C-alpha positions in Angstrom: 124.6 81.2 124.0 125.5 83.5 121.6 128.6 81.3 120.6 126.6 78.8 118.3 128.6 78.8 114.3 130.4 82.5 114.6 133.3 82.2 113.5 135.2 85.5 114.3 138.5 85.5 113.0 137.0 84.4 109.3 133.8 87.0 109.7 136.1 89.8 111.0 138.0 90.3 107.8 135.2 92.1 106.8 134.7 92.9 103.2 138.6 92.4 102.1 137.3 89.2 101.0 133.6 89.7 99.6 131.2 87.1 100.2 128.0 86.8 98.2 124.9 88.5 99.6 122.2 85.9 100.8 119.4 85.2 98.1 116.0 86.3 98.9 114.7 82.9 99.3 117.5 81.9 102.0 116.5 85.0 103.9 112.7 84.1 103.9 113.5 80.4 104.8 116.0 81.6 107.9 112.8 83.7 108.8 110.2 81.3 108.5 112.4 79.0 110.7 112.8 81.7 113.1 109.1 82.0 113.4 108.4 78.4 113.6 111.4 78.2 116.5 109.1 80.6 118.3 106.2 78.5 118.1 108.0 75.3 119.4 109.3 77.1 122.4 106.0 78.6 123.1 104.7 74.7 123.1 107.5 73.8 125.4 106.5 76.5 127.7 102.4 76.0 127.4 103.1 72.0 128.1 105.2 72.5 130.9 103.6 75.2 132.7 101.8 73.1 135.1 105.0 71.6 135.8 106.9 74.7 137.1 108.0 72.8 140.4 110.0 70.2 138.7 111.0 72.3 135.9 112.9 74.2 138.5 114.3 71.5 140.3 115.7 70.0 137.1 116.6 73.4 135.7 120.4 72.3 135.2 119.5 69.4 133.9 117.3 70.9 131.2 120.0 73.4 130.4 122.7 70.9 130.0 120.4 69.2 127.5 120.1 72.5 125.4 124.0 73.3 125.6 124.4 69.8 124.2 121.9 69.7 120.9 123.2 73.7 120.5 127.0 73.0 120.7 126.8 68.8 119.6 123.4 68.1 118.1 123.2 70.8 115.7 126.9 70.8 114.6 126.5 66.9 113.7 123.6 67.3 112.1 124.8 69.9 109.7 123.8 69.2 105.9 121.1 66.4 107.0 118.2 67.6 106.3 115.5 66.5 108.3 117.7 65.5 111.5 119.1 69.4 111.5 115.4 70.9 111.9 114.6 68.3 114.4 117.9 69.3 116.4 116.7 73.0 116.0 112.8 72.3 117.3 114.5 69.9 120.1 116.9 72.8 121.2 113.8 75.8 121.0 111.5 73.5 122.6 113.9 72.9 125.4 114.1 76.7 125.9 110.5 77.3 126.0 110.7 74.7 129.0 113.5 77.0 130.8 111.2 79.9 130.9 108.8 78.2 132.5 109.9 79.2 136.3 110.2 82.8 135.4 106.8 82.6 133.4 104.9 81.0 136.4 106.5 83.2 138.9 105.5 86.7 137.1 102.0 84.8 136.2 102.0 83.7 140.1 102.6 87.7 141.0 99.9 88.9 139.1 101.9 90.4 136.4 101.1 87.8 133.6 100.2 90.9 131.5 104.1 91.6 131.7 104.8 88.3 129.3 102.9 89.6 126.3 104.4 93.0 126.8 107.7 91.9 126.7 107.6 89.7 123.3 105.6 92.9 122.0 108.6 95.0 122.8 111.7 92.3 121.9 109.7 92.1 118.4 109.7 95.9 117.7 113.4 95.9 118.7 114.3 92.9 116.9 112.7 94.1 113.8 113.8 97.6 114.2 117.6 96.3 114.3 117.2 93.7 111.5 116.1 96.5 109.1 118.6 98.7 109.9 121.4 95.9 109.6 119.9 94.8 106.4 119.9 98.5 104.9 122.8 100.1 106.8 126.4 100.5 104.3 128.5 100.2 107.6 130.4 97.4 108.5 129.7 95.6 111.4 131.6 92.6 110.6 134.6 93.6 112.8 132.3 93.6 116.0 132.5 89.8 116.4 135.7 89.5 118.9 134.7 92.7 121.0 131.1 91.2 121.3 132.8 87.7 122.3 134.4 89.3 125.0 131.9 91.2 126.2 129.6 88.2 126.3 132.3 86.3 128.4 132.6 88.9 130.8 128.9 89.1 131.4 128.7 85.3 131.8 131.5 85.4 134.5 129.7 88.2 136.3 126.4 86.4 136.5 127.9 83.4 137.9 129.8 85.5 140.5 126.6 87.6 141.2 124.5 84.2 141.0 126.5 82.1 143.5 128.5 84.9 145.6 127.1 88.4 145.7 123.3 87.9 145.2 123.3 92.0 144.7 119.7 93.0 143.2 121.6 96.0 141.8 124.2 93.8 139.9 121.4 91.9 138.8 119.9 94.5 137.1 123.2 95.8 136.0 123.9 93.0 134.0 120.1 92.2 132.7 120.5 95.6 131.1 123.8 94.5 129.8 122.5 91.8 128.2 119.5 93.5 126.7 122.4 95.8 124.9 124.4 93.2 123.9 122.1 90.8 122.1 120.6 93.9 120.4 124.2 94.5 119.0 124.1 90.9 118.3 121.2 91.2 116.2 122.7 93.5 114.2 126.1 91.5 113.7 124.1 88.8 113.0 121.3 90.1 110.4 123.9 91.8 108.6 125.9 88.7 108.4 123.1 86.5 106.9 122.3 88.8 104.4 126.0 89.0 103.2 125.7 85.1 102.6 128.3 84.3 105.8 126.1 81.4 106.4 125.9 77.9 104.5 122.5 76.5 106.0 119.0 78.9 106.8 118.9 76.5 110.1 122.6 77.9 111.5 121.1 81.1 110.2 117.8 80.7 112.6 119.4 79.8 115.4 121.6 82.4 115.7 118.7 84.9 115.3 116.7 82.7 117.7 119.3 83.3 120.3 119.6 87.2 119.7 115.9 87.2 120.0 115.6 84.6 123.4 118.4 86.8 125.5 116.9 90.1 124.4 113.1 88.8 125.6 114.6 87.2 128.7 116.2 90.6 129.6 113.6 92.5 128.8 111.0 90.4 130.5 113.5 90.4 134.0 113.3 94.3 134.1 109.8 94.6 133.6 109.3 91.9 136.3 111.6 94.0 138.4 110.0 97.4 137.6 106.1 96.4 136.9 104.0 99.2 135.7 101.1 100.9 137.8 98.3 98.7 137.3 
C-alpha cells in the first residue's frame, strides 16, 4: 500500500538536481489533511463496528475498492480540487472499515484498551521519525528502491504465510518487519515532502497516511499478540 505516488527513479537522483523546499503552508496543509484523514478512518470504523461480521465476509471487496481509489481514483482526480479531497476521504474511510474485524476481535477479547495504546505509540513514533527526517542533514532519497524491494518481499511472504504456512511465528516476524519498514518509509516520505518532491498536498498526505496506518496496524497486532497483564 506504500506504492502510491512514489517515483523511485526521479527521487533517487538525490540532491544532484536540487528541488525547492516545501513551503510552510504546504507542510501545514499536508498535516491538516493527514489529521482529517485519520478522523475519516475513525468514522468509518465507528459506523461499521456493529457490522463487523459483514465487514469480515466482504473484506476482499472492501480491500479491492481501496486499491481502485488508491491507484486510479486519486490518480485521475489530481489537479481537480474537491474531487481529489473526496477520493482521499473515501479511501481513508474505507481503510477504517477494513480495520473493524481486528478492532472487534480485540474488543471482544477484552483488550479494547490496546487500541488507544497502539494509537498513542504510533503517534509518538511517527512524530519522532518525522521530526528527525525534517531536521536531519542526511540524504535519504536513495532509500526508495531498497524500501520498495523490501515491501514486495514482505507482501509475498505475507501471502505465503496467510494461504500456505499459517505460522504464528512467521506472522510475528512479518508484522515486526512491516513496523520497521514503514518507520523507514516515514523518514523517506517526510524528507521528500519537506524537500518539495510532491506537487499536491493530497498526494503528500496519502503517502504519510499509508505510513501511519501500516505502523498502527502492525503495533496493534503485536500488542494483541502480547497483551500486558491487567
